[in-house]
C-alpha positions as CSV (number, residue, x, y, z in Angstrom):
1,X,134.3,96.9,64.3
2,X,132.3,95.4,61.5
3,X,130.8,92.8,63.9
4,X,129.8,95.6,66.3
5,X,128.1,97.6,63.6
6,X,126.2,94.6,62.4
7,X,124.5,94.1,65.8
8,X,124.1,97.8,66.8
9,X,121.9,99.9,64.6
10,X,123.3,103.2,63.3
11,X,120.5,105.1,64.9
12,X,121.5,103.7,68.3
13,X,125.1,104.8,67.8
14,X,124.0,108.2,66.7
15,X,121.7,108.7,69.8
16,X,124.5,107.4,72.0
17,X,126.6,110.5,71.2
18,X,123.6,112.9,71.2
19,X,123.9,116.0,73.4
20,X,120.6,115.2,75.2
21,X,121.0,112.8,78.1
22,X,117.6,111.1,77.5
23,X,118.7,110.1,74.0
24,X,122.0,108.8,75.3
25,X,120.2,106.9,78.1
26,X,117.7,105.2,75.6
27,X,120.6,104.3,73.4
28,X,122.4,102.7,76.3
29,X,119.3,100.7,77.1
30,X,119.3,99.4,73.6
31,X,122.9,98.4,73.9
32,X,122.1,96.6,77.2
33,X,119.5,94.5,75.5
34,X,121.7,93.7,72.5
35,X,124.6,92.6,74.8
36,X,122.2,90.5,76.9
37,X,121.0,88.7,73.8
38,X,124.6,88.0,72.7
39,X,125.4,86.7,76.1
40,X,122.5,84.3,76.0
41,X,123.7,82.8,72.8
42,X,127.3,82.8,74.0
43,X,128.6,85.0,71.2
44,X,131.5,86.5,73.1
45,X,133.3,87.7,70.0
46,X,130.6,90.1,69.1
47,X,130.4,91.2,72.8
48,X,134.1,92.0,72.6
49,X,133.6,93.9,69.4
50,X,130.8,96.0,71.0
51,X,133.0,96.8,73.9
52,X,135.9,97.7,71.6
53,X,133.6,99.9,69.6
54,X,132.4,101.8,72.7
55,X,136.0,102.1,73.9
56,X,137.7,103.2,70.8
57,X,135.0,105.2,69.0
58,X,133.3,106.8,72.0
59,X,135.3,106.9,75.3
60,X,138.4,107.9,73.4
61,X,136.7,110.4,71.2
62,X,137.7,114.1,71.3
63,X,134.0,114.9,71.5
64,X,132.7,115.2,75.1
65,X,129.2,113.9,74.2
66,X,130.8,110.8,72.5
67,X,132.8,110.2,75.7
68,X,129.7,110.5,77.8
69,X,127.8,108.1,75.6
70,X,130.7,105.7,75.6
71,X,130.8,105.6,79.4
72,X,127.1,105.0,79.7
73,X,127.3,102.4,77.0
74,X,130.0,100.5,78.8
75,X,128.0,100.5,81.9
76,X,124.9,99.3,80.0
77,X,127.0,96.5,78.3
78,X,128.2,95.4,81.8
79,X,124.6,95.2,83.1
80,X,123.6,93.3,80.0
81,X,126.3,90.8,80.6
82,X,125.1,90.1,84.1
83,X,126.9,87.0,85.3
84,X,129.0,87.0,82.1
85,X,130.5,90.4,82.9
86,X,133.3,89.1,85.0
87,X,134.7,87.3,81.9
88,X,135.4,90.7,80.4
89,X,136.9,92.3,83.5
90,X,140.5,91.3,83.1
91,X,142.8,91.5,86.1
92,X,144.9,94.6,85.6
93,X,147.9,93.2,87.4
94,X,148.0,90.3,84.9
95,X,147.6,92.8,82.2
96,X,150.7,94.7,83.3
97,X,152.7,91.5,83.8
98,X,151.8,90.3,80.3
99,X,152.5,93.6,78.8
100,X,156.0,93.6,80.4
101,X,156.6,90.1,79.0
102,X,155.4,91.2,75.6
103,X,157.6,94.2,75.6
104,X,160.6,92.2,76.6
105,X,159.9,89.6,73.9
106,X,159.2,92.3,71.4
107,X,162.4,94.1,72.2
108,X,164.3,90.8,71.9
109,X,162.7,90.0,68.5
110,X,163.1,93.6,67.3
111,X,166.8,93.5,68.2
112,X,167.1,90.3,66.0
113,X,165.0,91.4,63.1
114,X,166.1,95.1,63.1
115,X,162.6,96.5,63.6
116,X,162.0,99.7,65.6
117,X,162.0,98.8,69.3
118,X,159.0,101.0,70.1
119,X,156.7,99.0,67.8
120,X,155.0,95.8,69.1
121,X,154.2,93.2,66.4
122,X,151.3,91.4,68.0
123,X,151.1,88.9,65.1
124,X,154.7,87.9,65.4
125,X,154.3,87.4,69.1
126,X,151.4,85.0,69.0
127,X,151.4,83.7,65.4
128,X,148.2,81.9,64.5
129,X,147.0,81.5,68.1
130,X,144.1,83.8,67.7
131,X,142.5,83.0,71.1
132,X,145.6,84.5,72.9
133,X,145.4,87.6,70.8
134,X,141.7,88.0,71.5
135,X,142.2,87.6,75.3
136,X,145.0,90.2,75.2
137,X,142.7,92.6,73.6
138,X,140.1,92.0,76.2
139,X,142.6,93.0,79.0
140,X,141.9,96.6,78.2
141,X,138.1,96.4,78.1
142,X,135.4,98.0,80.2
143,X,137.2,99.2,83.4
144,X,140.4,100.8,82.2
145,X,138.6,103.2,79.8
146,X,136.2,104.2,82.6
147,X,139.1,104.8,85.0
148,X,140.9,106.9,82.4
149,X,137.8,109.1,82.1
150,X,138.2,110.1,85.8
151,X,140.9,112.5,84.7
152,X,138.8,114.0,81.8
153,X,138.9,117.8,81.6
154,X,135.1,117.9,81.3
155,X,133.4,117.7,84.7
156,X,130.3,116.0,83.2
157,X,132.5,113.3,81.7
158,X,134.0,112.7,85.1
159,X,130.6,112.6,86.6
160,X,129.4,109.9,84.1
161,X,132.6,108.0,84.7
162,X,131.6,107.7,88.4
163,X,128.1,106.7,87.4
164,X,129.4,104.1,85.0
165,X,131.8,102.6,87.4
166,X,129.2,102.5,90.1
167,X,126.9,100.5,87.8
168,X,129.7,98.2,86.8
169,X,130.7,97.6,90.5
170,X,127.1,96.8,91.4
171,X,127.1,94.0,88.8
172,X,130.5,92.4,89.3
173,X,130.9,93.0,93.1
174,X,133.8,90.9,94.4
175,X,135.4,90.5,90.9
176,X,135.9,94.2,91.1
177,X,138.6,93.9,93.7
178,X,141.3,93.2,91.1
179,X,141.1,96.9,90.1
180,X,141.0,98.2,93.6
181,X,144.3,100.1,93.7
182,X,143.5,101.9,90.5
183,X,140.0,102.7,91.6
184,X,141.2,103.8,95.0
185,X,143.7,106.1,93.4
186,X,141.1,107.6,91.1
187,X,138.6,108.1,94.0
188,X,141.3,109.8,96.0
189,X,141.7,112.4,93.3
190,X,138.0,112.8,92.7
191,X,137.4,113.4,96.4
192,X,139.1,116.8,95.9
193,X,137.4,117.5,92.6
194,X,136.5,121.1,91.9
195,X,133.0,120.2,90.8
196,X,130.5,119.5,93.6
197,X,128.4,117.0,91.6
198,X,131.5,115.0,90.7
199,X,132.4,114.9,94.4
200,X,129.0,113.7,95.3
201,X,129.1,111.0,92.7
202,X,132.5,110.0,93.9
203,X,131.2,109.7,97.4
204,X,128.4,107.3,96.3
205,X,130.9,105.2,94.4
206,X,133.3,105.3,97.4
207,X,130.6,103.9,99.7
208,X,129.8,101.1,97.3
209,X,133.5,100.2,96.9
210,X,133.9,100.1,100.7
211,X,130.9,97.7,101.0
212,X,132.5,95.5,98.3
213,X,135.9,95.4,100.0
214,X,134.5,94.6,103.5
215,X,132.6,91.6,102.2
216,X,135.4,90.3,99.8
217,X,138.0,87.7,100.7
218,X,140.2,88.7,97.7
219,X,141.3,92.1,99.1
220,X,145.1,92.3,99.5
221,X,146.2,94.7,102.3
222,X,149.8,94.1,101.5
223,X,149.4,95.5,97.9
224,X,147.2,98.4,99.1
225,X,149.5,99.8,101.9
226,X,152.2,101.2,99.7
227,X,149.6,103.3,97.9
228,X,148.0,104.4,101.2
229,X,151.4,105.4,102.6
230,X,152.1,107.5,99.5
231,X,148.7,109.3,99.6
232,X,149.0,110.0,103.4
233,X,151.3,113.0,102.6
234,X,148.6,114.8,100.7
235,X,147.5,118.1,102.4
236,X,144.1,118.5,100.7
237,X,141.4,118.3,103.4
238,X,139.0,116.4,101.2
239,X,141.6,113.8,100.4
240,X,142.5,113.5,104.1
241,X,138.9,112.9,105.0
242,X,138.8,110.2,102.3
243,X,141.9,108.5,103.6
244,X,140.9,108.5,107.2
245,X,137.5,107.1,106.2
246,X,139.2,104.2,104.4
247,X,141.6,103.5,107.3
248,X,138.7,103.4,109.7
249,X,136.7,101.0,107.4
250,X,139.6,98.7,106.8
251,X,140.5,98.6,110.5
252,X,136.9,97.5,111.3
253,X,137.2,94.4,109.0
254,X,138.2,91.4,111.3
255,X,140.2,89.7,108.6
256,X,142.3,92.7,107.7
257,X,145.3,93.4,110.1
258,X,145.6,97.2,109.8
259,X,147.5,97.3,113.2
260,X,150.3,95.3,111.7
261,X,150.8,98.0,109.1
262,X,150.2,101.0,111.4
263,X,153.8,102.2,111.2
264,X,153.3,102.8,107.5
265,X,150.6,105.4,107.9
266,X,150.9,106.5,111.5
267,X,152.9,109.6,110.6
268,X,150.2,110.6,108.2
269,X,147.5,110.4,110.8
270,X,149.6,112.5,113.2
271,X,150.0,115.0,110.4
272,X,146.2,115.4,110.2
273,X,146.0,116.3,113.9
274,X,147.2,119.8,113.0
275,X,144.9,120.2,110.1
276,X,143.0,123.5,110.0
277,X,139.7,121.6,109.8
278,X,138.3,120.7,113.1
279,X,136.4,117.7,111.6
280,X,139.6,116.2,110.1
281,X,141.4,116.6,113.4
282,X,138.6,114.9,115.2
283,X,138.5,112.0,112.7
284,X,142.2,111.5,112.9
285,X,142.2,111.6,116.7
286,X,139.3,109.1,116.8
287,X,141.2,106.8,114.5
288,X,144.4,107.1,116.6
289,X,142.5,106.4,119.7
290,X,141.1,103.2,118.3
291,X,144.5,102.1,117.2
292,X,146.0,102.9,120.7
293,X,143.2,100.8,122.3
294,X,144.1,97.9,119.9
295,X,147.7,98.2,120.8
296,X,146.9,97.9,124.5
297,X,144.9,94.7,123.8
298,X,147.4,93.2,121.3
299,X,150.0,90.7,122.5
300,X,152.4,91.6,119.7
301,X,153.2,95.1,118.6
302,X,156.1,96.6,116.7
303,X,156.9,99.5,119.1
304,X,160.2,100.4,117.6
305,X,159.1,101.8,114.2
306,X,156.3,103.7,115.7
307,X,158.5,105.1,118.5
308,X,160.6,106.8,115.9
309,X,157.5,108.5,114.5
310,X,156.2,109.5,117.9
311,X,159.6,111.0,118.9
312,X,159.4,113.3,115.9
313,X,155.8,114.3,116.5
314,X,156.5,115.1,120.1
315,X,158.4,118.1,118.8
316,X,155.6,119.3,116.7
317,X,154.7,123.0,116.9
318,X,151.1,122.0,117.2
319,X,150.0,121.6,120.8
320,X,147.4,118.8,120.1
321,X,149.9,116.8,118.1
322,X,152.5,117.0,120.9
323,X,150.0,116.0,123.5
324,X,148.9,113.0,121.5
325,X,152.4,111.9,120.7
326,X,153.5,112.2,124.3
327,X,150.4,110.2,125.4
328,X,151.3,107.4,123.0
329,X,154.9,107.4,124.2
330,X,153.7,107.2,127.7
331,X,151.6,104.1,126.9
332,X,154.4,102.6,124.9
333,X,156.8,102.9,127.9
334,X,154.3,101.3,130.1
335,X,153.3,98.5,127.7
336,X,156.6,97.7,126.1
337,X,159.4,99.2,128.1
338,X,161.8,96.4,127.6
339,X,161.2,96.4,123.9
340,X,162.1,100.1,123.6
341,X,165.7,99.8,125.0
342,X,167.2,100.6,121.7
343,X,165.1,103.7,121.5
344,X,165.5,105.1,125.1
345,X,167.8,107.9,124.0
346,X,165.4,109.1,121.3
347,X,162.4,108.9,123.6
348,X,164.3,110.7,126.3
349,X,165.3,113.4,123.8
350,X,161.6,113.9,123.0
351,X,160.3,113.8,126.6
352,X,162.8,116.1,128.3
353,X,161.7,119.2,126.3
354,X,158.0,118.4,126.9
355,X,158.6,118.5,130.6
356,X,158.8,122.3,130.2
357,X,156.0,122.6,127.7
358,X,153.7,125.6,128.0
359,X,150.7,123.3,128.1
360,X,150.1,121.8,131.6
361,X,148.6,118.6,130.2
362,X,151.7,117.9,128.2
363,X,154.0,118.6,131.1
364,X,152.0,116.2,133.4
365,X,152.2,113.3,130.9
366,X,155.8,114.0,130.0
367,X,156.8,113.9,133.7
368,X,155.0,110.7,134.2
369,X,156.7,109.2,131.2
370,X,160.1,110.4,132.4
371,X,159.6,108.7,135.7
372,X,158.4,105.5,134.1
373,X,161.4,105.5,131.8
374,X,163.9,106.1,134.6
375,X,162.3,103.3,136.7
376,X,163.1,100.8,134.1
377,X,166.5,99.1,134.9
378,X,168.2,98.3,131.6
379,X,171.7,96.8,131.2
380,X,174.2,97.7,128.5
381,X,174.4,94.1,127.6
382,X,170.8,94.3,126.4
383,X,171.5,97.2,124.1
384,X,171.1,100.0,126.6
385,X,173.2,102.8,125.1
386,X,174.5,104.8,128.1
387,X,176.6,107.1,125.8
388,X,173.5,108.0,123.8
389,X,171.5,108.8,127.0
390,X,174.4,110.9,128.4
391,X,174.6,112.7,125.0
392,X,170.9,113.6,125.2
393,X,171.2,114.7,128.9
394,X,174.2,116.8,128.0
395,X,172.4,118.5,125.1
396,X,169.4,119.2,127.3
397,X,171.6,120.9,129.9
398,X,171.7,123.8,127.4
399,X,167.9,124.0,127.3
400,X,166.3,127.4,128.0
401,X,163.9,125.7,130.4
402,X,164.9,125.1,134.0
403,X,162.7,122.0,134.5
404,X,164.3,120.3,131.5
405,X,167.8,121.0,132.7
406,X,166.9,119.7,136.2
407,X,165.6,116.4,134.8
408,X,168.7,116.0,132.5
409,X,170.8,116.2,135.7
410,X,168.6,113.7,137.4
411,X,169.3,111.3,134.5
412,X,173.0,111.8,134.8
413,X,172.8,111.1,138.6
414,X,170.7,108.0,138.0
415,X,173.2,106.6,135.5
416,X,176.1,107.3,137.8
417,X,174.3,105.4,140.6
418,X,173.6,102.4,138.4
419,X,176.4,102.3,135.8
420,X,179.2,104.4,137.4
421,X,182.0,102.7,135.5
422,X,180.4,103.1,132.1
423,X,179.5,106.7,132.8
424,X,183.0,107.6,133.8
425,X,184.2,106.2,130.5
426,X,182.2,109.0,128.9
427,X,183.4,111.6,131.4
428,X,185.4,113.6,128.8
429,X,182.2,114.1,126.7
430,X,180.1,115.6,129.5
431,X,182.7,117.2,131.9
432,X,182.9,120.6,130.2
433,X,179.2,120.8,129.9
434,X,178.8,120.1,133.6
435,X,181.3,122.7,134.4
436,X,179.5,125.3,132.3
437,X,176.3,124.4,134.1
438,X,177.8,125.8,137.2
439,X,177.0,129.2,135.7
440,X,173.3,128.4,135.3
441,X,171.0,131.1,136.5
442,X,169.0,128.7,138.6
443,X,170.3,127.8,142.1
444,X,168.6,124.5,142.0
445,X,170.3,123.5,138.8
446,X,173.7,124.6,140.2
447,X,173.1,122.5,143.3
448,X,172.2,119.5,141.2
449,X,175.3,120.0,139.1
450,X,177.4,120.0,142.2
451,X,175.7,116.7,143.3
452,X,176.7,115.2,140.0
453,X,180.2,116.5,140.3
454,X,180.5,115.2,143.9
455,X,179.3,111.8,142.8
456,X,181.9,111.7,140.1
457,X,184.6,113.0,142.4
458,X,184.2,110.2,145.0
459,X,187.4,108.7,143.5
460,X,190.6,110.5,144.1
461,X,191.7,111.0,140.5
462,X,188.3,112.4,139.5
463,X,188.2,114.6,142.7
464,X,191.6,116.1,141.8
465,X,190.5,116.7,138.2
466,X,187.3,118.3,139.2
467,X,188.9,120.7,141.7
468,X,191.6,121.7,139.1
469,X,188.9,122.4,136.5
470,X,186.8,124.2,139.0
471,X,189.7,126.5,139.8
472,X,190.2,127.0,136.1
473,X,186.6,127.9,135.7
474,X,186.8,130.4,138.5
475,X,190.0,131.9,137.1
476,X,188.5,132.4,133.6
477,X,185.0,133.4,134.7
478,X,185.2,136.0,137.5
479,X,181.4,136.5,137.4
480,X,180.9,132.9,138.4
481,X,183.3,133.3,141.3
482,X,181.5,136.5,142.4
483,X,177.9,135.2,142.0
484,X,178.2,131.5,142.9
485,X,181.6,131.0,144.5
486,X,180.3,130.8,148.0
487,X,177.4,128.6,147.1
488,X,179.6,126.2,145.1
489,X,182.3,125.9,147.8
490,X,179.8,125.4,150.7
491,X,177.9,122.8,148.8
492,X,181.0,120.9,147.9
493,X,182.0,120.9,151.6
494,X,178.8,119.3,152.5
495,X,179.1,116.7,149.7
496,X,182.8,115.9,149.8
497,X,183.9,116.8,153.3
498,X,185.2,120.4,154.0
499,X,188.7,119.4,155.0
500,X,189.2,117.4,151.8
501,X,187.9,120.3,149.7
502,X,190.0,123.0,151.4
503,X,193.2,121.0,151.4
504,X,192.9,120.3,147.7
505,X,192.1,123.9,146.8
506,X,194.8,125.2,149.0
507,X,197.4,122.9,147.3
508,X,196.3,124.2,143.9
509,X,196.4,127.9,145.0
510,X,199.8,127.5,146.6
511,X,201.4,127.2,143.2
512,X,199.0,129.6,141.4
513,X,200.8,131.8,138.9
514,X,197.9,134.3,138.6
515,X,198.5,136.1,141.9
516,X,195.5,138.4,141.5
517,X,193.2,135.4,141.2
518,X,195.0,133.6,144.0
519,X,194.4,136.5,146.3
520,X,190.7,136.8,145.4
521,X,190.2,133.1,145.8
522,X,191.9,132.9,149.2
523,X,189.8,135.8,150.4
524,X,186.7,134.0,149.3
525,X,187.7,130.8,150.9
526,X,188.6,132.6,154.1
527,X,185.3,134.3,154.3
528,X,183.4,131.1,153.8
529,X,185.6,129.4,156.5
530,X,184.8,132.2,158.9
531,X,181.0,132.4,158.4
532,X,179.6,129.1,157.0
533,X,177.8,126.7,159.3
534,X,178.9,123.9,157.0
535,X,182.5,124.5,158.1
536,X,182.0,124.6,161.8
537,X,183.9,121.3,162.3
538,X,186.8,122.7,160.2
539,X,186.9,125.8,162.4
540,X,186.9,123.6,165.5
541,X,189.8,121.6,164.3
542,X,191.8,124.7,163.4
543,X,191.2,126.0,167.0
544,X,193.3,123.1,168.2
545,X,196.2,123.7,165.8
546,X,198.6,124.4,168.7
547,X,197.7,121.3,170.6
548,X,196.3,118.7,168.1
549,X,198.5,117.2,165.4
550,X,195.5,117.0,163.1
551,X,194.7,120.6,163.6
552,X,198.3,121.5,163.1
553,X,198.5,119.6,159.9
554,X,195.4,121.4,158.6
555,X,196.8,124.8,159.6
556,X,200.0,124.2,157.8
557,X,198.1,122.9,154.7
558,X,196.1,126.1,154.5
559,X,198.8,128.5,155.5
560,X,200.9,128.3,152.4
561,X,198.0,129.4,150.1
562,X,196.5,131.8,152.7
563,X,199.7,133.8,152.4
564,X,198.3,135.3,149.2
565,X,196.1,137.5,151.4
566,X,197.4,139.3,154.6
567,X,193.9,139.5,156.1
568,X,193.2,135.8,155.3
569,X,196.5,134.9,157.0
570,X,195.6,137.0,160.1
571,X,192.1,135.4,160.2
572,X,193.6,132.0,160.0
573,X,195.9,132.7,162.9
574,X,193.1,134.1,165.0
575,X,191.0,130.9,164.4
576,X,194.1,128.8,165.2
577,X,194.7,130.9,168.4
578,X,198.2,131.6,167.1
579,X,198.0,135.1,168.5
580,X,201.7,135.8,168.7
581,X,202.1,134.9,165.0
582,X,199.1,137.0,164.1
583,X,200.8,139.9,165.8
584,X,204.0,139.2,164.0
585,X,202.2,139.1,160.6
586,X,200.6,142.4,161.4
587,X,203.9,143.9,162.4
588,X,205.5,142.7,159.1
589,X,203.0,144.6,156.9
590,X,204.5,147.5,155.0
591,X,202.9,150.6,153.5
592,X,202.2,149.0,150.2
593,X,200.2,146.1,151.8
594,X,197.7,148.5,153.3
595,X,195.5,149.4,150.4
596,X,191.8,149.8,149.9
597,X,191.4,146.1,149.3
598,X,193.1,145.3,152.6
599,X,191.0,147.8,154.5
600,X,187.8,146.4,153.1
601,X,188.8,142.9,154.2
602,X,189.9,144.3,157.6
603,X,186.5,145.9,158.0
604,X,184.8,142.6,157.4
605,X,187.0,140.8,159.9
606,X,186.3,143.4,162.6
607,X,182.6,143.0,162.1
608,X,183.0,139.2,162.2
609,X,184.8,139.4,165.5
610,X,181.4,140.5,166.9
611,X,179.6,137.4,165.7
612,X,179.0,134.1,167.7
613,X,181.8,132.4,165.7
614,X,184.4,134.5,167.6
615,X,182.7,134.3,171.0
616,X,185.6,132.3,172.3
617,X,188.0,135.0,171.3
618,X,186.0,137.7,173.0
619,X,185.9,135.6,176.2
620,X,189.6,135.2,176.1
621,X,189.9,139.0,176.5
622,X,188.7,138.5,180.1
623,X,192.2,137.2,180.8
624,X,194.5,139.7,179.1
625,X,197.4,138.5,181.2
626,X,197.3,135.1,179.6
627,X,196.2,136.3,176.1
628,X,198.4,139.3,175.9
629,X,199.4,138.5,172.3
630,X,195.7,138.5,171.4
631,X,195.4,142.0,172.7
632,X,198.5,143.1,170.9
633,X,197.1,141.6,167.7
634,X,193.8,143.3,168.1
635,X,195.4,146.6,168.9
636,X,197.6,146.2,165.9
637,X,194.5,145.9,163.7
638,X,193.0,148.9,165.5
639,X,196.0,150.9,164.6
640,X,195.7,150.0,160.9
641,X,192.1,151.2,160.7
642,X,191.2,154.8,159.9
643,X,190.0,156.5,163.1
644,X,186.8,157.7,161.5
645,X,185.8,154.3,160.2
646,X,182.9,152.3,161.7
647,X,185.2,149.3,162.1
648,X,187.7,151.4,164.2
649,X,184.9,152.4,166.5
650,X,183.6,148.8,166.8
651,X,187.0,147.4,167.7
652,X,187.9,150.2,170.0
653,X,184.6,149.8,171.9
654,X,185.3,146.1,172.3
655,X,188.8,146.6,173.6
656,X,187.6,149.2,176.1
657,X,185.3,146.5,177.5
658,X,188.3,144.4,178.6
659,X,188.3,144.5,182.5
660,X,191.3,146.3,183.9
661,X,191.4,144.2,187.1
662,X,192.5,141.1,185.1
663,X,195.8,142.4,184.0
664,X,197.8,141.6,187.2
665,X,197.4,140.9,190.9
666,X,198.6,144.4,191.8
667,X,196.2,147.3,192.0
668,X,196.0,148.8,188.5
669,X,194.8,152.3,187.7
670,X,194.6,154.3,184.6
671,X,193.0,153.3,181.4
672,X,193.2,150.0,179.6
673,X,195.6,151.2,177.1
674,X,198.4,151.8,179.6
675,X,198.0,148.4,181.1
676,X,198.3,146.7,177.8
677,X,201.4,148.7,176.9
678,X,202.9,147.8,180.3
679,X,202.3,144.1,179.6
680,X,204.1,144.4,176.3
681,X,207.3,145.5,178.0
682,X,207.1,143.7,181.3
683,X,209.5,141.0,180.3
684,X,206.9,138.2,180.7
685,X,207.4,135.6,178.0
686,X,204.2,134.5,176.3
687,X,203.8,131.4,174.1
688,X,201.6,131.2,171.1
689,X,198.5,130.1,173.0
690,X,198.9,132.8,175.5
691,X,200.4,130.8,178.5
692,X,203.2,132.2,180.5
693,X,206.4,130.5,179.2
694,X,210.1,131.1,179.8
695,X,211.0,129.2,176.6
696,X,211.7,131.7,173.8
697,X,211.8,129.1,171.1
698,X,210.0,130.5,168.1
699,X,207.9,127.4,167.6
700,X,205.0,125.6,169.2
701,X,203.6,122.1,168.7
702,X,206.3,121.6,166.0
703,X,205.1,124.6,164.0
704,X,208.1,126.7,163.0
705,X,206.4,130.1,163.1
706,X,209.6,131.9,162.2
707,X,209.7,130.0,158.9
708,X,206.0,130.6,158.3
709,X,206.5,134.3,158.8
710,X,209.3,134.3,156.2
711,X,207.0,132.4,153.9
712,X,204.3,135.0,154.3
713,X,206.8,137.9,153.8
714,X,208.1,136.3,150.6
715,X,204.6,135.8,149.2
716,X,203.7,139.4,150.0
717,X,206.9,140.6,148.3
718,X,205.8,138.6,145.2
719,X,202.5,140.3,145.2
720,X,204.1,143.8,145.6
721,X,206.4,143.1,142.7
722,X,203.5,141.9,140.6
723,X,201.5,145.0,141.4
724,X,204.4,147.3,140.5
725,X,204.9,145.4,137.2
726,X,201.2,145.7,136.4
727,X,201.1,149.4,137.1
728,X,204.1,150.1,135.0
729,X,202.5,148.2,132.1
730,X,199.3,150.2,132.5
731,X,201.2,153.5,132.7
732,X,203.1,152.5,129.6
733,X,199.9,151.6,127.7
734,X,198.3,154.9,128.8
735,X,201.3,156.9,127.7
736,X,201.2,155.2,124.3
737,X,197.5,155.9,123.9
738,X,198.0,159.5,124.9
739,X,200.6,160.0,122.2
740,X,198.4,158.5,119.6
741,X,195.5,160.7,120.5
742,X,197.6,163.9,120.3
743,X,198.1,165.2,116.7
744,X,200.9,167.7,116.1
745,X,199.1,169.6,113.4
746,X,196.1,170.4,115.6
747,X,196.2,173.8,117.2
748,X,194.5,172.6,120.4
749,X,195.9,169.8,122.6
750,X,193.4,167.2,123.8
751,X,192.6,167.0,127.5
752,X,195.4,165.3,129.6
753,X,195.1,161.5,130.0
754,X,193.8,160.7,133.5
755,X,196.5,159.7,136.0
756,X,196.7,155.9,136.0
757,X,199.6,155.6,138.4
758,X,197.4,154.1,141.2
759,X,194.4,152.5,139.5
760,X,192.3,150.0,141.4
761,X,193.1,146.6,140.1
762,X,190.4,144.2,138.9
763,X,191.2,142.0,141.8
764,X,190.5,144.7,144.3
765,X,187.3,145.6,142.5
766,X,186.2,142.0,142.4
767,X,187.2,141.5,146.0
768,X,185.2,144.3,147.4
769,X,181.7,143.6,148.4
770,X,181.8,140.0,147.2
771,X,181.0,136.8,149.0
772,X,178.5,138.4,151.4
773,X,177.0,135.7,153.5
């Protein structure tokens, strides 16, 4: 201090802390001249003393004017040093390292000598080596005090700190780089300063620092990136502009590889795309576009780390951010598809939702990316995680958007086609989801789900499992059976062969314990069999049941389960042309079998008899002598119908059209009904197919129809017992409810409970009006 006072006049020091800027400026010029003279004679001790005086007595003073004078004085001293200034700009990193070493040594010595550990004894550390002590003192000179003033509460002090550092930087240029991180951090904060003049000064200093960095060969990008990564999370718009500006500048320097560190600050740039400021969004987008172009031209890029960031940003609520992220992912898939194998599942999880984005541009890019990704053939041995892809597809099957669900199913189909064995190993994970997807509101989704199921069910074990689970789904979800039952069954018949499907379902229904469900299901299957064009071959095979072993086998396979529904059994016999057995079934019906549900089904059958499917049957009526049992069966149905019903009139009109001349060779008179009745009791023996036959054996083509009739009667008996049991249970429940409602102490009795003795069952309600083709 004494050395400094001996070279700096008291008046100069007094003016340096004056409230007037002009006086402080003149005092600074005096200090500049003094330091310059000391530098010429090489008196560095006094220069250090002057710097210490300015630092300790002025920049650290509680008086704002003193701090202002100290800052301008330090800048003037630096200018006075000219080429000597670098000697006094100690490397801050070395300072920190030496301080840590000093603290460690001091703590060690203090532990030995028993001195307080918070006190550092500089003399004991370095002994009589005064040059080391002097250099240590110089470590905290010039720049650190100026940087500390950037956080001063007085805006004018902060302004003069910017001015001082600007002048210092102009003098030392490249040597200034050693303080870069500290200066950058300070400028980052000043860029958002509340005072406009401070911001302006900081911008001038920022431009100078950028010039110095771009021309320096000492800048360390490795040391700077951690600081940049930390600051990228700041939301202040001024700071964001500052950061984007630096990223752009550093990226323009050929010797600085910013692309290699892009994953460290890429997320921050994407954050800025949703900034409220249009200018910031534009700057961030421009920077990202430049980096994407560099990626396209670079032979080596770390796609993996950036892919994770892009996946997260593809789900951003901001539309522009999503579009940019999906565009980047699209380019990544095109440029480095094979390098992204480990990230396929994550990328797919980001792309599938974007396929249904409300913005068309995003949808277009997402679809293109999805196709590009699916076109890449990857192998599990290369790290391709089939389980992860299936998990993503399964999750997206629950998406609210139809397009996304469709693409998820396409992915499952693709994986099945390429890696069937591996996919089947994950079948338990996706099977339930695929079954639930059958209830999807979209027909296209349901059809694709069936395609996937059909592909899985190519193998017998999977086929059996699928049909069992499908029946369980129908059993537990009646709405699915009502809305989509016909669509599902018909599509499966196309994909998996109708005979195979019907045989398997029939086998399951034969042992079905839920008789109501079995009846509904059989009625549905029968209606599909009678009406669907997809089952034409199956109907043709059944028509040959009495003469073709394959048709007979199919007939017997279906018959056991068809017994759950009288009308389905009669329909099956009419298709198989087993007219005598159809008549026997009709004759076996009792009063309890003929209910509303039965009449509704009978009405449907009568109307179907008028369709092209039963044209062969109507033509057979031209030969009533040969097809007497057909006539008897049809008259049996006619007798079951109420006379005022439309179905009765339709069937009666058809039977009246049977030509009377075809009954026998003798001249016949009278109406058609009398001839038919005569044929019933004429003693002529008719076989199942209608041919005249003297053999009264109750079988044909090895079909034991007597046994089949007993089977039908037994099944109907089971249904009648089930219905009675259910009605009794309902009546019991109704009676209990009625007793609970009635209170003895009340003077008025509640209204009587409605009669539940003959309620319409759920099965009958579901069965009516369903499966309309």
